[in-house]
C-alpha positions as CSV (number, residue, x, y, z in Angstrom):
1,M,-0.1,-0.1,0.1
2,G,2.8,2.3,0.8
3,W,3.0,5.4,3.0
4,V,2.4,9.2,3.0
5,L,4.9,11.2,4.9
6,L,4.6,14.6,6.2
7,L,7.9,16.4,7.2
8,Y,7.3,19.6,8.9
9,R,8.9,22.4,10.7
10,L,7.1,25.0,13.0
11,P,8.3,28.2,14.4
12,S,10.5,27.1,17.1
13,N,9.2,29.6,19.8
14,D,5.5,28.7,19.2
15,S,4.2,25.9,21.8
16,R,0.6,26.7,20.6
17,A,1.5,25.6,17.1
18,R,3.1,22.2,18.4
19,V,0.2,21.6,20.5
20,A,-2.2,22.2,17.6
21,V,-0.4,19.9,15.1
22,W,-0.1,17.3,17.9
23,R,-4.0,17.7,18.4
24,E,-4.6,17.2,14.4
25,V,-2.2,14.3,14.3
26,R,-4.1,12.6,17.1
27,R,-7.6,13.4,15.7
28,S,-6.5,12.1,12.2
29,G,-5.1,8.9,13.6
30,A,-1.7,9.6,11.8
31,L,1.4,8.0,13.1
32,L,4.1,10.2,14.6
33,V,7.1,8.3,13.5
34,Q,9.6,10.9,15.0
35,Q,9.6,14.5,15.7
36,S,8.0,16.5,12.9
37,V,7.7,13.2,10.8
38,V,4.1,12.0,10.5
39,A,3.1,8.9,8.4
40,V,-0.3,7.7,7.1
41,P,-1.3,4.9,4.7
42,A,-1.3,6.1,1.2
43,A,-5.0,5.3,0.9
44,D,-8.0,7.4,-0.3
45,D,-9.4,7.5,3.4
46,F,-6.4,9.4,4.5
47,A,-6.3,12.3,1.8
48,G,-8.4,14.5,3.8
49,A,-6.0,14.1,7.0
50,V,-3.0,14.9,4.9
51,D,-4.6,18.0,3.5
52,R,-5.9,19.1,6.9
53,L,-2.4,18.7,8.4
54,R,-0.6,20.4,5.4
55,E,-3.1,23.4,5.7
56,L,-2.7,23.7,9.4
57,V,1.0,23.6,9.4
58,D,1.1,26.3,6.4
59,D,-1.8,28.5,8.7
60,L,0.8,28.3,11.6
61,G,3.6,29.7,9.7
62,G,5.5,26.3,9.2
63,Q,6.7,24.4,6.2
64,V,5.6,21.1,5.3
65,T,6.7,18.4,2.7
66,V,4.5,15.6,1.6
67,L,6.0,12.2,0.1
68,H,4.6,9.3,-1.2
69,T,6.8,6.4,-0.1
70,A,7.5,2.7,-0.1
71,A,9.7,0.7,2.4
72,V,13.0,-0.2,0.9
73,D,13.0,-3.3,2.7
74,G,10.1,-5.4,4.2
75,G,11.3,-4.9,7.9
76,D,11.0,-1.3,7.5
77,D,7.4,-1.6,6.3
78,E,6.7,-4.2,9.0
79,R,7.7,-1.8,11.7
80,L,5.5,1.0,10.5
81,V,2.5,-1.6,10.3
82,E,3.4,-2.8,13.7
83,A,3.3,0.8,14.9
84,W,0.2,1.7,13.2
85,N,-1.5,-1.4,14.5
86,A,-0.5,-0.7,18.0
87,A,-2.0,2.6,17.8
88,R,-5.2,1.2,16.6
89,D,-5.2,-1.2,19.2
90,D,-4.9,1.5,21.7
91,E,-7.9,3.1,20.4
92,Y,-9.7,0.0,20.3
93,R,-9.1,-0.8,24.0
94,E,-10.0,2.8,24.9
95,L,-13.3,2.2,23.1
96,A,-14.0,-1.1,24.9
97,G,-13.2,0.6,28.2
98,E,-15.9,3.4,27.3
99,C,-18.2,0.6,26.3
100,A,-17.8,-1.3,29.7
101,K,-18.6,2.0,31.5
102,F,-21.8,2.4,29.1
103,L,-22.8,-0.9,30.3
104,G,-22.4,-0.2,34.1
105,E,-24.2,3.0,33.5
106,I,-27.1,0.8,32.0
107,D,-26.8,-1.7,34.9
108,H,-27.2,1.3,37.3
109,E,-30.2,2.7,35.8
110,F,-31.9,-0.8,36.1
111,E,-30.7,-1.0,39.8
112,I,-32.3,2.4,40.9
113,E,-35.2,1.8,38.3
114,K,-34.6,5.1,36.4
115,F,-36.7,4.3,33.2
116,T,-37.4,7.8,32.0
117,L,-37.4,9.2,28.3
118,A,-34.9,11.7,29.1
119,E,-32.5,9.1,30.4
120,L,-33.1,6.9,27.4
121,D,-32.3,9.9,25.1
122,E,-28.9,10.4,27.0
123,E,-28.1,6.7,26.7
124,E,-29.1,6.7,23.0
125,A,-26.7,9.8,22.3
126,E,-23.8,8.1,24.3
127,L,-24.3,4.8,22.1
128,D,-24.4,6.8,19.0
129,K,-21.0,8.5,20.1
130,L,-19.3,5.0,20.7
131,Q,-20.6,3.8,17.4
132,R,-19.1,6.9,15.6
133,W,-15.8,6.4,17.3
134,H,-15.9,2.7,16.4
135,A,-16.4,3.5,12.8
136,R,-13.6,6.2,12.8
137,I,-11.2,3.6,14.1
138,R,-12.4,0.8,11.6
139,T,-11.7,3.1,8.9
140,R,-8.3,3.8,10.2
141,D,-7.7,0.2,10.6
142,V,-6.4,-0.6,7.1
143,H,-3.8,-3.1,8.5
144,D,-6.2,-5.2,10.6
145,A,-5.1,-4.6,14.1
146,G,-5.8,-7.4,16.5
147,G,-7.9,-5.3,19.1
148,A,-10.9,-5.1,16.3
149,E,-12.8,-8.0,17.5
150,A,-12.7,-7.5,21.2
151,A,-13.9,-3.7,20.4
152,G,-16.7,-5.0,18.2
153,R,-17.8,-7.5,20.9
154,A,-18.0,-4.7,23.6
155,L,-19.7,-2.3,21.1
156,H,-22.2,-5.0,20.5
157,E,-23.0,-5.8,24.1
158,A,-23.5,-1.9,24.6
159,E,-26.0,-2.1,21.6
160,E,-27.8,-5.1,23.5
161,A,-27.9,-3.2,26.7
162,L,-29.5,-0.1,25.2
163,A,-32.2,-2.5,23.4
164,R,-32.8,-4.0,27.0
165,Y,-32.9,-0.6,28.6
166,S,-35.2,1.0,25.8
167,A,-37.6,-1.9,26.0
168,A,-37.9,-1.4,29.9
169,V,-38.3,2.4,29.5
170,F,-41.0,1.7,27.0
171,E,-42.7,-0.9,29.5
172,H,-42.5,1.8,32.3
173,T,-43.7,4.7,30.4
174,Q,-46.8,3.1,28.4
175,P,-50.0,4.1,30.3
């Protein structure tokens, strides 16, 4: 597949610029290879991230060079793929943890018998956030990170929990 590398330089005395770039790198899922070098897979799904990073560095008064590259040797590509997958696995673990918190919240609602439409709306919004987060990670997961299956199961459990809660709210709010 190859990689797109962004090599950038920011004004040296502007910590605000470094923080802004760091935030965009995190938001895009890009891999920080080393200081001022970012990599993303050379796939259409990442073109927007490259454009946003290029524009941000330019707006901050920096310089950026974008290169399409291929590893010289298989080991080099393997290391990048491993680092990419490790970043996705971290995201999947964090998502699974948030799904576990969601399950705890639903269990708590059953314990205190809080079956209100307002609470259901809040829980639906939270599940929607988890589903959108999962979709973003899946889009980035072009190298099939190992944590995908566990995160998918955790999200499925959250969806099932909300379905149970929704049914309970329906039963308790019907005349």
